[in-house]
C-alpha positions in Angstrom: -14.7 9.6 -8.0 -15.4 12.8 -9.5 -19.2 13.9 -9.6 -20.4 11.4 -12.8 -23.1 14.3 -13.4 -19.8 16.3 -14.9 -18.6 14.3 -17.5 -19.3 15.3 -20.7 -20.6 12.5 -23.1 -16.8 11.7 -24.5 -15.2 11.1 -21.1 -18.5 9.3 -20.0 -18.1 6.6 -23.4 -14.4 6.2 -22.6 -14.0 5.4 -18.4 -17.4 3.5 -19.3 -15.5 2.0 -21.6 -12.5 1.3 -19.2 -14.9 0.1 -16.3 -14.0 2.8 -14.0 -17.7 3.3 -13.5 -20.5 1.3 -14.5 -24.2 2.6 -16.6 -26.1 1.7 -13.9 -23.8 3.8 -11.6 -23.9 6.8 -14.6 -27.5 6.5 -14.6 -28.3 6.3 -10.8 -26.0 9.7 -10.4 -28.3 11.4 -12.9 -31.5 10.2 -11.6 -30.5 11.3 -7.7 -29.7 14.8 -9.6 -33.1 14.9 -11.4 -34.8 13.7 -8.3 -33.6 16.4 -6.4 -32.6 19.4 -8.9 -36.1 19.4 -11.3 -38.3 20.8 -8.9 -36.2 24.1 -9.5 -36.3 23.5 -13.2 -39.1 21.9 -14.4 -37.1 20.6 -16.9 -38.4 17.4 -17.0 -42.8 16.8 -17.3 -41.8 12.6 -17.1 -38.8 10.7 -15.4 -38.7 7.2 -16.3 -36.8 5.9 -13.3 -37.8 2.2 -13.7 -37.2 2.4 -17.3 -33.7 4.3 -17.0 -32.2 1.3 -14.8 -33.0 -1.4 -16.9 -31.4 0.0 -19.7 -28.2 0.4 -18.0 -27.9 -2.7 -16.6 -28.7 -4.3 -20.5 -25.6 -1.6 -21.4 -23.6 -3.0 -18.5 -24.4 -6.3 -19.8 -23.1 -5.5 -23.4 -20.0 -3.4 -22.2 -19.3 -6.5 -20.2 -19.1 -8.7 -23.5 -16.8 -5.8 -25.3 -20.1 -5.0 -27.5 -20.7 -1.7 -26.9 -22.6 0.5 -29.2 -21.5 4.6 -29.5 -23.4 5.7 -27.0 -23.4 2.4 -24.6 -24.8 3.6 -21.4 -25.3 7.2 -21.7 -28.1 9.2 -20.0 -30.2 11.6 -22.1 -33.2 13.6 -21.9 -35.9 12.8 -24.8 -37.6 16.1 -25.8 -41.5 15.9 -25.3 -42.3 15.8 -29.0 -40.5 12.7 -29.7 -42.8 9.5 -29.8 -41.2 7.0 -27.0 -43.1 3.7 -26.5 -45.5 3.5 -23.8 -43.6 6.5 -22.0 -46.0 10.2 -22.1 -45.1 11.8 -25.4 -47.2 14.6 -25.2 -45.7 17.9 -26.8 -46.6 19.4 -23.7 -50.0 19.9 -24.9 -53.4 19.0 -22.9 -54.5 18.2 -26.0 -52.5 15.4 -26.1 -53.5 14.4 -22.2 -52.4 10.5 -21.5 -51.2 9.8 -25.4 -48.8 7.2 -24.6 -47.6 6.3 -28.0 -47.3 2.0 -29.4 -44.7 2.9 -31.1 -40.9 4.8 -30.7 -39.3 7.8 -33.3 -36.6 6.9 -35.3 -34.2 9.4 -33.7 -34.9 7.9 -30.2 -35.4 4.3 -31.7 -31.1 5.2 -33.2 -30.6 6.3 -30.3 -31.5 3.3 -28.0 -30.0 0.8 -30.8 -26.4 2.4 -30.3 -26.7 1.9 -26.4 -27.8 5.7 -24.8 -30.5 5.3 -21.6 -33.4 7.0 -21.6 -33.9 9.7 -18.4 -37.2 10.8 -19.4 -39.1 13.5 -21.0 -38.4 16.8 -21.2 -40.5 20.1 -21.2 -40.9 22.3 -24.1 -43.3 25.0 -25.5 -46.5 23.7 -26.8 -45.9 21.7 -29.6 -42.4 23.5 -30.1 -44.8 27.0 -30.6 -42.5 30.0 -28.6 -39.2 30.9 -27.9 -39.2 31.1 -23.8 -40.5 27.7 -22.8 -43.2 29.1 -21.4 -46.4 28.0 -23.3 -46.1 24.3 -21.4 -49.1 22.8 -20.7 -47.0 21.8 -18.0 -45.5 25.2 -17.0 -42.4 27.4 -17.8 -38.7 26.0 -17.7 -36.7 28.0 -15.8 -32.9 28.6 -16.8 -30.1 27.5 -14.8 -28.3 30.6 -15.4 -28.6 33.5 -13.0 -27.4 37.3 -13.8 -25.2 38.3 -11.5 -26.5 39.3 -7.8 -29.7 38.4 -8.9 -32.4 36.4 -7.7 -34.8 36.6 -10.8 -35.6 33.3 -12.8 -35.0 33.7 -16.4 -36.4 31.5 -19.7 -33.9 28.8 -21.1 -35.6 30.0 -24.4 -37.4 27.6 -26.7 -39.0 25.6 -27.6 -36.6 22.9 -26.1 -36.3 25.3 -22.9 -36.1 21.6 -20.9 -33.4 20.4 -23.1 -31.5 23.0 -23.3 -31.5 23.9 -19.2 -31.3 20.0 -18.2 -28.0 19.9 -20.0 -26.9 22.8 -18.7 -27.9 21.9 -15.5 -26.0 18.5 -15.6 -29.4 16.4 -15.1 -28.6 14.7 -18.3 -25.4 13.8 -20.3 -27.4 15.1 -24.1 -31.2 16.2 -25.2 -32.8 15.6 -28.2 -33.9 18.4 -29.4 -35.7 20.0 -32.4 -35.7 23.1 -34.8 -38.0 24.5 -36.5 -37.2 28.2 -36.8 -34.4 28.9 -34.1 -35.5 26.1 -31.7 -32.2 24.5 -30.9 -30.0 27.4 -31.7 -32.0 29.7 -29.1 -32.2 27.8 -26.2 -28.8 26.5 -26.5 -27.3 30.5 -26.7 -29.4 31.1 -23.8 -27.9 28.4 -21.4 -24.3 28.1 -23.0 -24.7 25.1 -24.5 -24.1 24.0 -27.8 -26.7 23.0 -30.5 -26.9 21.8 -34.1 -30.1 21.9 -36.6 -28.9 19.8 -39.4 -29.3 19.6 -42.9 -34.1 19.4 -43.6 -33.6 15.7 -44.3 -30.0 14.7 -42.5 -32.6 13.1 -39.8 -36.0 11.8 -39.6 -38.6 13.4 -38.8 -40.8 10.0 -37.9 -42.1 9.7 -34.9 -41.3 13.3 -34.3 -45.5 15.3 -33.2 -45.1 17.7 -36.3 -45.1 21.9 -36.4 -44.5 22.9 -39.6 -43.7 19.7 -41.5 -40.9 21.6 -44.3 -39.3 23.7 -41.4 -38.8 21.2 -38.3 -35.5 19.2 -38.3 -34.8 17.2 -35.1 -30.9 17.6 -33.9 -29.3 17.4 -30.4 -28.2 20.1 -27.6 -25.1 19.1 -25.8 -22.3 20.4 -23.5 -19.5 20.7 -26.4 -19.1 20.7 -29.9 -17.8 17.2 -29.7 -20.5 15.5 -27.3 -22.9 17.3 -30.4 -20.5 16.0 -33.0 -21.1 12.2 -30.9 -25.3 12.8 -30.9 -26.2 13.4 -34.4 -23.9 10.6 -35.8 -26.4 8.3 -34.0 -29.4 10.5 -34.8 -29.1 11.1 -38.3 -30.1 8.1 -40.8 -32.0 7.7 -44.0 -36.0 6.2 -43.4 -38.0 4.8 -45.4 -41.1 6.2 -43.2 -39.7 9.7 -43.6 -40.1 10.7 -47.6 -38.3 14.0 -47.2 -35.1 11.7 -45.7 -31.9 12.1 -47.4 -30.1 8.8 -48.5 -26.9 9.9 -47.8 -23.6 8.3 -45.9 -23.5 9.7 -42.2 -20.0 10.8 -41.7 -17.9 10.3 -38.5 -18.3 13.8 -37.4 -16.2 13.6 -34.3 -13.3 13.2 -36.8 -13.7 16.4 -38.2 -13.1 18.5 -34.9 -10.0 19.4 -34.2 -9.1 19.7 -37.9 -7.8 23.4 -39.1 -9.7 25.9 -40.6 -6.7 27.4 -42.6 -7.7 28.7 -45.8 -11.2 28.6 -45.1 -13.7 31.0 -46.1 -16.2 32.9 -43.4 -19.0 34.9 -44.8 -19.9 37.9 -42.9 -23.5 38.9 -43.9 -24.1 42.6 -43.6 -27.6 42.1 -43.3 -27.4 40.8 -40.1 -26.7 44.2 -38.0 -30.4 44.8 -37.2 -31.3 48.1 -36.0 -31.6 48.2 -32.2 -28.9 45.6 -31.5 -26.8 45.5 -28.5 -23.1 46.4 -28.8 -22.6 43.1 -26.6 -24.0 41.0 -29.5 -21.9 43.2 -32.1 -18.8 43.0 -29.7 -19.5 39.4 -29.4 -19.5 39.2 -33.5 -16.5 40.9 -34.1 -14.3 38.7 -31.2 -15.9 35.6 -33.6 -14.2 37.0 -36.3 -11.1 37.9 -34.9 -10.7 34.1 -33.2 -11.4 32.7 -37.0 -8.8 35.1 -38.6 -6.3 34.1 -35.5 -6.4 30.3 -36.9 -6.0 30.9 -40.2 -9.5 32.0 -41.9 -10.5 34.3 -44.4 -12.8 36.7 -43.7 -15.1 37.9 -46.5 -17.9 40.6 -46.0 -21.2 39.2 -48.4 -25.3 39.9 -48.9 -27.9 38.1 -47.9 -30.8 40.7 -49.4 -33.7 38.7 -49.0 -32.5 38.4 -45.3 -35.2 41.1 -43.8 -38.2 39.1 -45.6 -37.4 36.1 -43.6 -39.6 36.1 -40.6 -42.5 37.8 -42.1 -42.2 35.1 -44.3 -41.5 32.7 -41.5 -44.8 33.6 -39.6 -46.6 33.2 -42.7 -45.8 29.4 -43.7 -44.7 27.8 -40.3 -48.6 29.2 -38.9 -50.4 27.8 -42.6 -48.0 24.3 -41.9 -49.5 23.9 -38.7 -53.4 24.6 -38.7 -53.0 22.0 -41.5 -50.8 19.5 -39.2 -53.1 20.4 -35.6 -56.2 19.9 -37.5 -55.7 16.3 -36.5 -56.3 16.7 -32.9 -60.5 16.6 -32.6 -61.0 14.4 -29.4 -62.1 11.1 -31.4 -58.8 8.8 -31.5 -56.6 9.5 -28.7 -55.7 12.5 -26.7 -58.0 15.2 -24.3 -62.3 14.8 -25.1 -64.5 17.7 -24.0 -68.2 15.9 -25.1 -70.6 18.1 -26.4 -74.1 18.0 -28.3 -72.9 16.3 -31.4 -69.8 15.8 -33.5 -68.9 19.7 -34.3 -69.6 21.0 -30.4 -67.6 18.2 -29.4 -64.9 18.9 -32.1 -64.9 23.1 -30.8 -64.9 22.2 -26.8 -62.2 19.8 -27.0 -59.9 22.3 -29.0 -61.2 25.2 -26.7 -59.9 23.5 -23.8 -57.1 21.1 -25.3 -55.3 24.0 -26.8 -52.6 26.7 -25.0 -53.3 30.7 -26.5 -50.1 30.6 -28.7 -50.8 27.6 -30.2 -54.3 29.1 -30.9 -53.1 32.1 -32.3 -50.8 30.1 -34.5 -53.6 28.2 -36.2 -56.1 31.1 -36.4 -53.0 32.9 -38.3 -52.5 29.7 -40.6 -56.0 29.3 -41.4 -56.4 32.8 -42.2 -53.5 32.8 -44.9 -54.4 29.6 -46.6 -58.1 30.7 -46.8 -59.7 31.6 -50.1 -59.0 35.0 -51.3 -55.6 35.3 -49.0 -53.9 32.5 -49.7 -52.1 34.0 -53.3 -51.2 37.3 -51.5 -49.7 35.4 -48.4 -48.7 31.9 -48.4 -47.8 31.8 -52.2 -45.9 35.3 -51.7 -44.2 34.0 -48.5 -43.2 30.6 -50.3 -41.6 33.0 -53.0 -39.4 35.1 -50.9 -38.2 31.6 -49.2 -37.0 31.1 -52.9 -35.2 33.9 -52.7 -33.8 33.4 -49.4 -32.3 30.2 -50.6 -30.7 31.8 -53.8 -29.1 34.2 -51.5 -27.2 31.7 -49.3 -26.4 29.4 -52.9 -24.8 32.5 -54.4 -23.1 32.9 -51.2 -21.5 29.3 -51.0 -21.1 29.2 -54.8 -18.9 32.2 -54.7 -16.1 30.1 -52.1 -17.6 31.0 -48.6 -17.6 27.9 -46.5 -19.2 28.9 -43.7 -21.6 31.7 -42.6 -20.8 33.7 -39.2 -24.0 35.7 -37.4 -25.3 36.4 -33.9 -27.2 33.3 -32.9 -29.9 35.6 -30.3 -30.3 39.6 -30.3 -29.7 39.5 -26.5 -29.1 37.4 -23.3 -31.7 35.5 -21.7 -34.6 37.6 -20.8 -37.2 36.9 -17.3 -40.1 35.0 -17.0 -43.2 36.2 -17.4 -41.6 39.1 -18.9 -44.3 42.2 -19.5 -42.9 43.5 -22.7 -43.4 40.0 -24.4 -46.3 38.8 -22.9 -47.9 42.1 -24.1 -45.8 42.0 -27.6 -46.1 38.9 -29.1 -43.9 40.6 -32.1 -41.5 41.0 -29.6 -41.3 37.0 -29.0 -41.1 36.0 -32.2 -37.9 38.6 -32.7 -36.1 36.5 -30.8 -35.8 34.2 -33.9 -34.5 36.9 -36.3 -31.0 35.4 -37.0 -32.1 31.8 -37.4 -35.5 31.4 -39.2 -33.6 31.9 -42.4 -31.1 28.6 -41.5 -34.9 27.3 -41.7 -36.5 29.0 -44.4 -33.5 27.4 -46.6 -33.1 23.8 -45.3 -29.2 24.8 -44.1 -27.5 23.5 -41.2 -26.9 25.3 -38.3 -24.8 25.9 -34.9 -25.0 27.4 -31.9 -21.8 27.4 -30.1 -20.8 29.7 -26.6 -19.0 32.2 -27.2 -19.1 34.7 -23.9 -21.1 35.9 -21.1 -22.6 39.6 -21.7 -22.1 42.5 -18.8 -24.9 40.3 -16.4 -22.5 37.4 -16.3 -25.0 35.5 -19.0 -24.2 33.3 -21.8 -24.3 34.4 -25.3 -23.7 32.4 -28.7 -22.7 33.1 -32.1 -24.2 30.8 -35.1 -22.4 29.1 -38.0 -24.5 28.6 -41.1 -23.3 25.3 -43.7 -23.8 24.2 -46.7 -26.5 21.9 -47.5 -25.1 18.3 -45.4 -21.9 20.0 -44.9 -22.2 19.4 -41.2 -18.9 17.9 -40.8 -17.6 22.1 -41.4 -19.5 22.9 -38.9 -17.9 21.0 -36.2 -14.7 21.7 -37.1 -15.3 25.4 -37.4 -17.1 25.6 -33.9 -14.7 23.5 -31.8 -12.3 26.6 -32.8 -14.6 29.0 -31.1 -15.4 26.8 -28.7 -11.4 26.2 -27.9 -10.7 30.2 -28.1 -14.0 31.0 -26.0 -13.7 28.2 -23.1 -16.7 26.8 -22.1 -19.6 27.8 -19.5 -21.3 26.7 -16.8 -23.8 28.5 -14.0 -23.1 28.5 -10.8 -24.9 26.3 -8.5 -28.2 27.8 -6.8 -30.2 25.3 -7.0 
């Protein structure tokens, strides 16, 4: 029998149906792999051995009766941002110490209803604030990829670094993730995996710990485009508990894979050629353009003039919403409590001990831009810029553009505890330069592996689509995947 953890979701699904192996065997293979390799990666912060085996046994019973759901018996990892009933849910923050919710997030409930098996909770940047998975209370996640001839540890990207690393190292068949400014697409690009941020409102946010409510959106990280399509079909739904979720039928995304892109118009925005962009990224972009052209698509140069304002506007809007959302963590009802002489001191002591540096930094920025005298100058201006960014995309799509092609990240993965990044937070924020516009406009975006850099590290391309047109993204991404081939790290662990 082949290594069961090497199978994609689609392959495992078909073989489970044909009884080539049982869900219990598949789950045990993943649990064995996690127990052996997780110390090297720190991708999982909680492994639910007993729950996984019980869910797999239930799946086997359903499969035996011919009643299996779309993901019956498929073992998945869950980012620590999703509430999982009775299981560690702390957004990788000390302030939520010991918190185990009595409810299930809509996304995970949808996956379990379709038969998926939970392997455990995955590491992430604290409260999803970070681009390298180094702000987690549980320590950094290590990327399964290494540069040629080097033993240096690299970051997997963030905030969904645990999800991306676990998928890349075959420690789960797929993983849930979230994206507020690039937290699905950037780690996917850094680890040679596929990650899609759906349109805002496509997936319910209920039961997902909030960072910035008008930007947060859940999506999958998977090994290939087909697996991402299978997972998103199960994750997406309308939800009465989330008034921002949209009541639209969820298409069969998998059916879009293999469709021709002949006659499709692909937009290439000139504003994404940023100053100091490495030649490798430009070369990769050109390669992507050539692949789509060869497949019969028409390449059109477009302009998204307000792109240059996206990053500064994002780093006003997101911290502002975070400062409001994180005010609920006060040591009173759940999580960490550090006593003080009165309630005010208890609040201060709890927050001082419970929040990490990056989270404190963003809460302070957010509180500042919302304060009297600065609200109009910063927050209101940023919201106006957001409207202009959205309008840029609307004009491009109104002019017949079907999909926009850009790089996913300005570089390949960088080193853990990189001195330059540590010394200058803005350098870290620049990792999101190609991804934040998509969140600001509420659009869907997918990152797909497209090549390796000179050091043998994966690089990704990003496709941006019309609102609720994830189908076209899967269709186009599959063409790039077909041309580029698939990538996996050389095993060192």
